N, CA and C atoms as an extended XYZ file, in Angstrom:
342
Properties=species:S:1:pos:R:3:atomname:S:1:resname:S:1:resid:I:1 pbc="F F F"
N         0.856       -1.170        0.000 N   UNK     1
C         0.000        0.000        0.000 CA  UNK     1
C         0.909        1.242        0.000 C   UNK     1
N         0.545        2.197       -0.821 N   UNK     2
C         1.292        3.449       -0.835 CA  UNK     2
C         0.646        4.446        0.119 C   UNK     2
N         1.345        5.528        0.386 N   UNK     3
C         0.826        6.580        1.261 CA  UNK     3
C        -0.445        7.182        0.667 C   UNK     3
N        -0.471        7.364       -0.666 N   UNK     4
C        -1.658        7.919       -1.323 CA  UNK     4
C        -2.866        6.990       -1.188 C   UNK     4
N        -2.648        5.688       -1.354 N   UNK     5
C        -3.743        4.728       -1.194 CA  UNK     5
C        -4.267        4.747        0.242 C   UNK     5
N        -3.354        4.827        1.202 N   UNK     6
C        -3.736        4.881        2.612 CA  UNK     6
C        -4.576        6.131        2.885 C   UNK     6
N        -4.111        7.267        2.374 N   UNK     7
C        -4.848        8.523        2.567 CA  UNK     7
C        -6.217        8.481        1.897 C   UNK     7
N        -6.285        7.862        0.709 N   UNK     8
C        -7.578        7.708        0.027 CA  UNK     8
C        -8.530        6.848        0.848 C   UNK     8
N        -8.005        5.756        1.399 N   UNK     9
C        -8.832        4.856        2.224 CA  UNK     9
C        -9.341        5.583        3.468 C   UNK     9
N        -8.484        6.392        4.086 N   UNK    10
C        -8.898        7.183        5.246 CA  UNK    10
C        -9.996        8.173        4.864 C   UNK    10
N        -9.841        8.811        3.701 N   UNK    11
C       -10.842        9.781        3.246 CA  UNK    11
C       -12.169        9.093        2.934 C   UNK    11
N       -12.114        7.914        2.352 N   UNK    12
C       -13.336        7.159        2.054 CA  UNK    12
C       -14.054        6.801        3.353 C   UNK    12
N       -13.303        6.331        4.345 N   UNK    13
C       -13.904        5.967        5.638 CA  UNK    13
C       -14.499        7.197        6.322 C   UNK    13
N       -13.807        8.324        6.258 N   UNK    14
C       -14.327        9.555        6.878 CA  UNK    14
C       -15.590       10.021        6.160 C   UNK    14
N       -15.607        9.926        4.842 N   UNK    15
C       -16.803       10.297        4.083 CA  UNK    15
C       -17.981        9.393        4.398 C   UNK    15
N       -17.704        8.104        4.519 N   UNK    16
C       -18.769        7.152        4.853 CA  UNK    16
C       -19.327        7.433        6.237 C   UNK    16
N       -18.444        7.739        7.175 N   UNK    17
C       -18.908        8.042        8.537 CA  UNK    17
C       -19.759        9.306        8.547 C   UNK    17
N       -19.342       10.301        7.811 N   UNK    18
C       -20.095       11.555        7.742 CA  UNK    18
C       -21.466       11.322        7.107 C   UNK    18
N       -21.497       10.578        6.008 N   UNK    19
C       -22.758       10.309        5.313 CA  UNK    19
C       -23.695        9.479        6.182 C   UNK    19
N       -23.158        8.438        6.802 N   UNK    20
C       -23.983        7.560        7.638 CA  UNK    20
C       -24.521        8.302        8.861 C   UNK    20
N       -23.721        9.176        9.462 N   UNK    21
C       -24.213        9.908       10.630 CA  UNK    21
C       -25.282       10.924       10.235 C   UNK    21
N       -25.153       11.523        9.062 N   UNK    22
C       -26.205       12.430        8.584 CA  UNK    22
C       -27.494       11.667        8.297 C   UNK    22
N       -27.364       10.488        7.712 N   UNK    23
C       -28.544        9.654        7.458 CA  UNK    23
C       -29.210        9.271        8.777 C   UNK    23
N       -28.406        8.895        9.747 N   UNK    24
C       -28.932        8.541       11.070 CA  UNK    24
C       -29.707        9.713       11.669 C   UNK    24
N       -29.119       10.890       11.644 N   UNK    25
C       -29.787       12.069       12.203 CA  UNK    25
C       -31.047       12.425       11.420 C   UNK    25
N       -30.994       12.298       10.089 N   UNK    26
C       -32.149       12.645        9.256 CA  UNK    26
C       -33.339       11.717        9.487 C   UNK    26
N       -33.078       10.516        9.938 N   UNK    27
C       -34.167        9.567       10.188 CA  UNK    27
C       -34.611        9.614       11.650 C   UNK    27
N       -33.662        9.600       12.558 N   UNK    28
C       -33.974        9.463       13.982 CA  UNK    28
C       -34.640       10.715       14.561 C   UNK    28
N       -34.149       11.887       14.225 N   UNK    29
C       -34.688       13.117       14.817 CA  UNK    29
C       -36.148       13.345       14.404 C   UNK    29
N       -36.475       13.316       13.099 N   UNK    30
C       -37.895       13.515       12.740 CA  UNK    30
C       -38.816       12.436       13.314 C   UNK    30
N       -38.333       11.186       13.326 N   UNK    31
C       -39.178       10.127       13.889 CA  UNK    31
C       -39.357       10.293       15.396 C   UNK    31
N       -38.357       10.821       16.072 N   UNK    32
C       -38.486       11.092       17.504 CA  UNK    32
C       -39.547       12.148       17.775 C   UNK    32
N       -39.524       13.223       16.971 N   UNK    33
C       -40.554       14.259       17.126 CA  UNK    33
C       -41.931       13.739       16.728 C   UNK    33
N       -41.989       12.929       15.665 N   UNK    34
C       -43.266       12.355       15.248 CA  UNK    34
C       -43.837       11.468       16.352 C   UNK    34
N       -42.970       10.747       17.023 N   UNK    35
C       -43.414        9.899       18.126 CA  UNK    35
C       -44.013       10.756       19.242 C   UNK    35
N       -43.389       11.873       19.556 N   UNK    36
C       -43.918       12.763       20.599 CA  UNK    36
C       -45.288       13.324       20.225 C   UNK    36
N       -45.429       13.753       18.967 N   UNK    37
C       -46.724       14.269       18.518 CA  UNK    37
C       -47.791       13.182       18.521 C   UNK    37
N       -47.420       11.960       18.139 N   UNK    38
C       -48.368       10.848       18.149 CA  UNK    38
C       -48.806       10.523       19.573 C   UNK    38
N       -47.866       10.554       20.505 N   UNK    39
C       -48.202       10.297       21.912 CA  UNK    39
C       -49.145       11.379       22.434 C   UNK    39
N       -48.888       12.623       22.082 N   UNK    40
C       -49.773       13.721       22.487 CA  UNK    40
C       -51.179       13.506       21.918 C   UNK    40
N       -51.246       13.078       20.667 N   UNK    41
C       -52.530       12.795       20.033 CA  UNK    41
C       -53.229       11.629       20.735 C   UNK    41
N       -52.474       10.597       21.093 N   UNK    42
C       -53.052        9.435       21.781 CA  UNK    42
C       -53.642        9.814       23.137 C   UNK    42
N       -53.026       10.773       23.809 N   UNK    43
C       -53.517       11.200       25.130 CA  UNK    43
C       -54.974       11.639       25.073 C   UNK    43
N       -55.395       12.202       23.970 N   UNK    44
C       -56.768       12.692       23.864 CA  UNK    44
C       -57.698       11.718       23.143 C   UNK    44
N       -57.166       10.711       22.470 N   UNK    45
C       -58.010        9.845       21.644 CA  UNK    45
C       -58.021        8.368       22.030 C   UNK    45
N       -57.308        7.963       23.057 N   UNK    46
C       -57.269        6.537       23.412 CA  UNK    46
C       -57.420        6.358       24.916 C   UNK    46
N       -57.906        5.183       25.285 N   UNK    47
C       -58.057        4.849       26.704 CA  UNK    47
C       -56.675        4.656       27.334 C   UNK    47
N       -56.620        4.808       28.641 N   UNK    48
C       -55.349        4.787       29.361 CA  UNK    48
C       -54.575        3.479       29.178 C   UNK    48
N       -55.229        2.336       29.332 N   UNK    49
C       -54.525        1.052       29.230 CA  UNK    49
C       -54.083        0.776       27.793 C   UNK    49
N       -54.930        1.086       26.856 N   UNK    50
C       -54.601        0.880       25.452 CA  UNK    50
C       -53.469        1.820       25.018 C   UNK    50
N       -53.511        3.037       25.507 N   UNK    51
C       -52.516        4.042       25.168 CA  UNK    51
C       -51.122        3.607       25.618 C   UNK    51
N       -51.019        3.063       26.828 N   UNK    52
C       -49.735        2.634       27.357 CA  UNK    52
C       -49.127        1.519       26.509 C   UNK    52
N       -49.926        0.581       26.057 N   UNK    53
C       -49.438       -0.511       25.205 CA  UNK    53
C       -48.948        0.016       23.860 C   UNK    53
N       -49.701        0.928       23.285 N   UNK    54
C       -49.312        1.498       21.989 CA  UNK    54
C       -48.028        2.308       22.127 C   UNK    54
N       -47.952        3.126       23.166 N   UNK    55
C       -46.762        3.946       23.387 CA  UNK    55
C       -45.531        3.077       23.639 C   UNK    55
N       -45.697        2.011       24.405 N   UNK    56
C       -44.586        1.094       24.676 CA  UNK    56
C       -44.096        0.403       23.418 C   UNK    56
N       -45.038       -0.073       22.607 N   UNK    57
C       -44.662       -0.732       21.357 CA  UNK    57
C       -43.992        0.249       20.404 C   UNK    57
N       -44.508        1.457       20.349 N   UNK    58
C       -43.924        2.488       19.496 CA  UNK    58
C       -42.502        2.833       19.940 C   UNK    58
N       -42.298        2.960       21.225 N   UNK    59
C       -40.964        3.266       21.741 CA  UNK    59
C       -39.988        2.134       21.451 C   UNK    59
N       -40.405        0.889       21.645 N   UNK    60
C       -39.524       -0.251       21.370 CA  UNK    60
C       -39.170       -0.338       19.889 C   UNK    60
N       -40.138       -0.068       19.014 N   UNK    61
C       -39.860       -0.075       17.575 CA  UNK    61
C       -38.880        1.045       17.218 C   UNK    61
N       -39.062        2.206       17.806 N   UNK    62
C       -38.166        3.338       17.563 CA  UNK    62
C       -36.743        3.008       18.027 C   UNK    62
N       -36.611        2.440       19.209 N   UNK    63
C       -35.284        2.089       19.720 CA  UNK    63
C       -34.627        0.995       18.875 C   UNK    63
N       -35.417        0.036       18.394 N   UNK    64
C       -34.867       -1.001       17.519 CA  UNK    64
C       -34.332       -0.372       16.235 C   UNK    64
N       -35.057        0.589       15.692 N   UNK    65
C       -34.603        1.278       14.487 CA  UNK    65
C       -33.318        2.055       14.762 C   UNK    65
N       -33.239        2.753       15.871 N   UNK    66
C       -32.038        3.520       16.227 CA  UNK    66
C       -30.838        2.582       16.369 C   UNK    66
N       -31.019        1.483       17.069 N   UNK    67
C       -29.925        0.520       17.261 CA  UNK    67
C       -29.490       -0.067       15.927 C   UNK    67
N       -30.443       -0.409       15.064 N   UNK    68
C       -30.101       -0.942       13.740 CA  UNK    68
C       -29.313        0.066       12.924 C   UNK    68
N       -29.731        1.325       12.920 N   UNK    69
C       -29.037        2.349       12.139 CA  UNK    69
C       -27.631        2.615       12.677 C   UNK    69
N       -27.474        2.603       13.986 N   UNK    70
C       -26.144        2.781       14.568 CA  UNK    70
C       -25.251        1.597       14.214 C   UNK    70
N       -25.769        0.393       14.326 N   UNK    71
C       -25.001       -0.805       13.959 CA  UNK    71
C       -24.594       -0.746       12.492 C   UNK    71
N       -25.512       -0.341       11.635 N   UNK    72
C       -25.240       -0.231       10.202 CA  UNK    72
C       -24.135        0.784        9.938 C   UNK    72
N       -24.196        1.913       10.623 N   UNK    73
C       -23.184        2.946       10.455 CA  UNK    73
C       -21.812        2.448       10.902 C   UNK    73
N       -21.746        1.848       12.068 N   UNK    74
C       -20.473        1.364       12.607 CA  UNK    74
C       -19.876        0.277       11.716 C   UNK    74
N       -20.696       -0.658       11.248 N   UNK    75
C       -20.163       -1.734       10.416 CA  UNK    75
C       -19.733       -1.227        9.039 C   UNK    75
N       -20.439       -0.262        8.465 N   UNK    76
C       -20.046        0.292        7.171 CA  UNK    76
C       -18.716        1.026        7.277 C   UNK    76
N       -18.551        1.809        8.326 N   UNK    77
C       -17.298        2.544        8.513 CA  UNK    77
C       -16.157        1.580        8.810 C   UNK    77
N       -16.431        0.550        9.592 N   UNK    78
C       -15.405       -0.434        9.935 CA  UNK    78
C       -14.879       -1.145        8.688 C   UNK    78
N       -15.761       -1.457        7.755 N   UNK    79
C       -15.350       -2.130        6.517 CA  UNK    79
C       -14.451       -1.240        5.657 C   UNK    79
N       -14.637        0.052        5.744 N   UNK    80
C       -13.917        0.976        4.875 CA  UNK    80
C       -12.618        1.500        5.481 C   UNK    80
N       -12.396        1.278        6.759 N   UNK    81
C       -11.170        1.757        7.399 CA  UNK    81
C        -9.960        0.994        6.856 C   UNK    81
N        -8.811        1.667        6.808 N   UNK    82
C        -7.591        0.958        6.397 CA  UNK    82
C        -7.192       -0.073        7.449 C   UNK    82
N        -6.564       -1.133        6.982 N   UNK    83
C        -6.087       -2.187        7.879 CA  UNK    83
C        -4.614       -2.468        7.583 C   UNK    83
N        -3.949       -3.050        8.537 N   UNK    84
C        -2.551       -3.444        8.357 CA  UNK    84
C        -2.503       -4.624        7.395 C   UNK    84
N        -1.644       -4.577        6.377 N   UNK    85
C        -1.585       -5.697        5.441 CA  UNK    85
C        -1.015       -6.975        6.059 C   UNK    85
N        -0.267       -6.854        7.149 N   UNK    86
C         0.343       -8.034        7.771 CA  UNK    86
C        -0.576       -8.684        8.803 C   UNK    86
N        -1.030       -7.902        9.795 N   UNK    87
C        -1.822       -8.496       10.889 CA  UNK    87
C        -3.322       -8.237       10.759 C   UNK    87
N        -3.723       -7.462        9.772 N   UNK    88
C        -5.134       -7.142        9.490 CA  UNK    88
C        -5.815       -6.373       10.622 C   UNK    88
N        -5.041       -5.725       11.475 N   UNK    89
C        -5.618       -4.905       12.544 CA  UNK    89
C        -6.219       -3.646       11.940 C   UNK    89
N        -7.379       -3.261       12.426 N   UNK    90
C        -8.025       -2.033       11.962 CA  UNK    90
C        -7.238       -0.838       12.476 C   UNK    90
N        -6.960        0.087       11.580 N   UNK    91
C        -6.229        1.290       11.965 CA  UNK    91
C        -7.237        2.406       12.180 C   UNK    91
N        -7.628        2.585       13.428 N   UNK    92
C        -8.600        3.618       13.770 CA  UNK    92
C        -8.127        4.359       15.007 C   UNK    92
N        -8.575        5.577       15.126 N   UNK    93
C        -8.233        6.372       16.295 CA  UNK    93
C        -6.740        6.585       16.418 C   UNK    93
N        -6.185        6.239       17.574 N   UNK    94
C        -4.760        6.438       17.831 CA  UNK    94
C        -3.910        5.588       16.887 C   UNK    94
N        -4.355        4.383       16.556 N   UNK    95
C        -3.604        3.528       15.628 CA  UNK    95
C        -3.471        4.192       14.262 C   UNK    95
N        -4.532        4.824       13.824 N   UNK    96
C        -4.507        5.508       12.531 CA  UNK    96
C        -3.547        6.696       12.567 C   UNK    96
N        -3.590        7.453       13.634 N   UNK    97
C        -2.687        8.610       13.758 CA  UNK    97
C        -1.227        8.164       13.859 C   UNK    97
N        -0.983        7.068       14.552 N   UNK    98
C         0.383        6.529       14.639 CA  UNK    98
C         0.859        6.048       13.273 C   UNK    98
N        -0.017        5.433       12.523 N   UNK    99
C         0.335        4.957       11.181 CA  UNK    99
C         0.681        6.125       10.273 C   UNK    99
N        -0.053        7.215       10.368 N   UNK   100
C         0.235        8.400        9.559 CA  UNK   100
C         1.589        8.979        9.947 C   UNK   100
N         1.856        9.044       11.237 N   UNK   101
C         3.093        9.673       11.714 CA  UNK   101
C         4.325        8.810       11.471 C   UNK   101
N         4.206        7.506       11.713 N   UNK   102
C         5.390        6.641       11.649 CA  UNK   102
C         5.456        5.768       10.402 C   UNK   102
N         4.314        5.529        9.771 N   UNK   103
C         4.297        4.627        8.618 CA  UNK   103
C         4.296        3.164        9.011 C   UNK   103
N         4.099        2.885       10.308 N   UNK   104
C         4.117        1.508       10.809 CA  UNK   104
C         2.832        1.181       11.557 C   UNK   104
N         2.505       -0.090       11.574 N   UNK   105
C         1.364       -0.584       12.358 CA  UNK   105
C         1.772       -0.594       13.823 C   UNK   105
N         0.939       -0.041       14.685 N   UNK   106
C         1.292       -0.029       16.103 CA  UNK   106
C         0.982       -1.360       16.786 C   UNK   106
N         0.337       -2.286       16.074 N   UNK   107
C         0.063       -3.617       16.648 CA  UNK   107
C         1.216       -4.581       16.418 C   UNK   107
N         1.696       -4.632       15.154 N   UNK   108
C         2.737       -5.617       14.830 CA  UNK   108
C         4.039       -4.968       14.369 C   UNK   108
N         4.044       -3.670       14.123 N   UNK   109
C         5.264       -2.974       13.719 CA  UNK   109
C         5.590       -3.074       12.235 C   UNK   109
N         4.703       -3.647       11.445 N   UNK   110
C         4.967       -3.810       10.004 CA  UNK   110
C         4.941       -2.454        9.298 C   UNK   110
N         5.757       -2.333        8.265 N   UNK   111
C         5.756       -1.138        7.420 CA  UNK   111
C         4.459       -1.118        6.639 C   UNK   111
N         3.775        0.019        6.648 N   UNK   112
C         2.500        0.121        5.966 CA  UNK   112
C         2.633        0.650        4.540 C   UNK   112
N         3.630        1.446        4.304 N   UNK   113
C         3.754        2.091        3.007 CA  UNK   113
C         4.969        1.564        2.270 C   UNK   113
N         4.790        1.327        0.981 N   UNK   114
C         5.912        0.836        0.169 CA  UNK   114
C         6.497        1.960       -0.656 C   UNK   114
């Protein structure tokens, strides 16, 4: 891997993280507000016991969606991050910064750039 390829891979991973986090926010925030408005509407149009069941199911579905979207974002970014060609360790966070500074994997010490 050359330094340019490494930098391109880092840029691709950063772009994917930015896009995925915007998608997450664009879906989760409006649905969160919609849930609040629906609950307010239910307060005036449904019986107390029925309302609690609907609100609980709605909240669980919303949380399942949030967890799925976060998992999707993390796994997509993880696939796109650069890895060490020798030990296949993911270069993220401090490992990525060390690789940029030294040109070596901080896990196994292998040269990353040819």
